Structures are given as C-alpha cells and as structure tokens.
C-alpha positions in Angstrom: 274.0 383.6 -13.7 277.2 383.2 -15.0 276.8 379.5 -14.7 273.7 379.2 -16.2 275.4 380.3 -20.1 278.2 378.7 -19.7 275.8 375.3 -19.5 274.1 376.3 -22.2 277.8 377.4 -24.3 279.2 374.1 -23.4 276.5 371.5 -24.6 276.4 373.5 -28.0 279.9 373.2 -28.7 280.7 370.8 -31.6 282.5 370.4 -34.6 282.3 373.5 -38.1 279.0 373.3 -39.5 277.7 372.9 -42.6 277.8 375.5 -45.2 275.2 377.3 -44.9 273.3 379.2 -47.4 270.9 382.4 -47.4 267.7 380.2 -47.5 268.6 377.6 -44.7 269.6 380.7 -42.7 266.2 382.7 -43.2 264.2 379.3 -42.8 266.5 378.9 -39.5 265.9 382.4 -38.4 262.3 382.3 -38.7 261.9 379.7 -36.8 264.0 380.1 -33.9 261.7 384.1 -34.0 258.8 382.2 -33.5 260.2 380.1 -31.0 261.4 383.1 -29.3 258.1 384.8 -28.9 256.5 382.0 -28.0 258.7 381.6 -24.7 258.1 385.5 -24.3 254.4 385.0 -24.7 255.1 382.1 -21.7 256.9 384.5 -19.8 254.6 387.4 -20.2 251.7 385.3 -18.7 253.5 383.9 -16.3 254.6 386.6 -14.5 251.4 388.3 -13.2 249.4 385.6 -11.4 251.0 384.6 -8.1 252.6 382.0 -6.9 249.7 379.9 -5.1 248.0 380.9 -9.0 251.5 379.5 -10.6 250.7 376.2 -8.4 247.9 375.5 -10.1 248.9 376.0 -13.3 251.7 373.3 -13.3 249.6 371.3 -11.4 246.9 370.9 -13.6 246.9 368.6 -15.8 246.9 371.0 -19.0 249.7 373.2 -17.6 252.2 370.4 -17.3 251.0 369.7 -20.9 251.2 373.6 -22.0 255.2 373.5 -20.5 255.6 370.1 -21.6 254.8 371.8 -25.3 257.1 374.6 -24.0 259.9 372.7 -23.5 259.8 370.8 -26.5 259.5 373.6 -28.9 262.3 375.1 -26.6 264.6 372.0 -27.5 263.6 372.2 -31.3 265.9 375.8 -30.6 268.8 373.6 -29.3 268.8 371.3 -32.4 269.1 374.0 -34.4 271.6 376.4 -32.5 273.7 372.8 -32.1 273.4 372.8 -36.7 273.9 376.6 -37.5 276.1 377.2 -33.8 278.6 379.3 -36.0 276.3 381.6 -38.3 276.1 385.2 -36.3 272.0 385.1 -37.3 271.2 381.8 -35.2 273.7 382.8 -32.0 271.9 385.8 -31.9 268.6 384.7 -31.3 269.7 382.1 -29.5 271.2 383.8 -26.9 267.8 385.2 -26.7 265.4 382.4 -26.6 268.2 381.2 -23.4 267.9 384.4 -22.2 263.2 383.9 -22.3 264.2 380.1 -21.2 265.8 381.0 -18.0 263.1 383.8 -17.0 260.7 381.5 -16.9 262.3 378.8 -15.1 263.6 381.1 -12.8 259.8 382.0 -12.6 258.5 378.3 -11.9 261.3 377.8 -9.6 260.4 375.9 -6.5 257.5 374.8 -8.7 258.5 372.4 -11.0 262.6 372.4 -12.5 262.5 372.4 -16.2 265.6 371.1 -17.8 268.4 372.9 -19.4 269.7 372.4 -22.7 271.9 369.2 -21.3 269.8 367.5 -19.6 268.1 367.0 -23.7 271.6 366.0 -24.7 271.5 366.7 -27.8 273.5 364.8 -29.6 275.4 365.0 -33.0 275.8 367.0 -35.6 275.2 367.0 -39.1 275.9 364.3 -41.2 277.5 365.7 -44.3 278.0 362.4 -45.9 274.5 361.3 -45.3 272.2 363.4 -45.6 269.4 360.9 -45.8 269.6 360.4 -42.2 269.7 363.9 -41.2 266.4 366.2 -40.2 264.4 368.2 -42.6 264.8 371.3 -41.0 267.1 371.8 -37.9 270.1 369.2 -40.3 271.2 367.0 -37.2 271.9 363.7 -37.7 268.9 361.1 -36.2 270.6 357.9 -36.7 270.6 357.3 -32.3 267.4 359.0 -31.7 264.4 356.2 -30.8 261.8 355.5 -33.9 259.0 357.1 -31.8 260.5 360.3 -31.9 260.7 360.5 -36.1 259.1 360.8 -38.6 259.2 359.9 -42.4 258.7 362.4 -44.9 258.3 362.2 -48.7 261.5 359.6 -47.9 263.1 362.8 -45.8 263.4 362.0 -41.9 262.5 364.7 -38.9 262.5 365.5 -35.2 258.6 364.9 -34.3 259.1 368.2 -32.9 260.8 369.8 -35.6 257.9 369.0 -37.7 255.1 369.4 -35.6 256.8 373.1 -34.9 257.1 373.6 -38.4 253.5 372.6 -39.7 252.0 374.8 -36.8 253.9 377.9 -37.2 255.6 378.6 -40.2 254.6 376.7 -42.9 251.6 374.0 -43.7 254.9 372.3 -45.7 257.6 370.1 -44.6 261.2 371.8 -46.1 264.0 369.5 -46.5 266.9 372.1 -45.5 269.5 368.9 -46.5 268.9 369.9 -50.1 269.9 372.9 -51.8 266.9 375.2 -52.1 265.6 375.9 -55.9 263.5 378.7 -54.0 262.7 380.6 -51.0 261.9 378.7 -48.1 260.0 382.1 -46.6 
C-alpha cells in the first residue's frame, strides 16, 4: 500500500501552483467532495456481492460503462489535485479520494484493472500567461490534449470530463475558474 501512495505522490509533483482564491478553493473542494461521495457509494455497492456477481457486473456492458465513467470522475479529481496540489483543503480531500480509489481497485482486483494516476498521463500545469488555454474548472493547460477531449463554451475551454462532472453534479452553469470570481460560485 505504501508503494501505491508513493506512486500517487510522485505523479502529482508539480511546480508551484497558481494563487488560489477562496472561491476557487471552495469550488474545487465541493467538486472533490462529490467525487469522494461517488467513490464511497461505488465502494459500498461493490463490497457486498460475491465474486461471481462482481464478475457478471464487470463483464456486462452497463457495468463496464459504469466503471469507465467512474474512472473519468477519478481523473477529474486528479486534475484538480494537480492544479491545487499545495492547498491544504485539496490535499486532504484528495488523500481520501486516493484511499477510496485504492479500495475500489482492490475489490475489483483480478476482475478488471483500474488505471492509476500515472496511467492517466496528466501533463502540464496551469499556464498563467495563456489562461485561454487552461480548463475553466481544473485550470490545467489543454494545449496538448486531443481535440475530442475538450469543449469550448463562452470562449472558455474545458476538458469534457471536467465539464460533464460539473454540470451533472455541481451546477448547471460552467464556471471560469481561470478568472478572479466576482461572486461566490456555491
């Protein structure tokens, strides 16, 4: 287990993060709290069934789709952690998220291999000179991302998975966390 934590820690080492204001930190904390709740719900659902039931779930199209979506939700948390990795609130919630992801992975061990943070290949950091290229939620530079993994709304670029999770779990309006916020988001 210490090897897993070392792997996560190494994958998230980055240069200094941009200044994080209270509203941005609050938005990230809300998002990460909902990611954690999603993972805990999954963990709870997976710990009761027998291994044959789990195998049936993993082998079903709906089960694979659910686990694929769960992986994308975890990836959103990894991106936010990368951007705000030096902020205490983000670090603490992300530790809990990593722990839940590890527990979900252990329950499914031998049935399916869930990716680690390192496999996500989350590159770069916030580009403070070119805010227009940073995701409006996680603030990571999107310059080298595949075009089909991004969308643009109101002249702001978003990772599709960041935007999808935000719209389905947090608010029906996409934020632009690249800018100093005029009013609290949440």
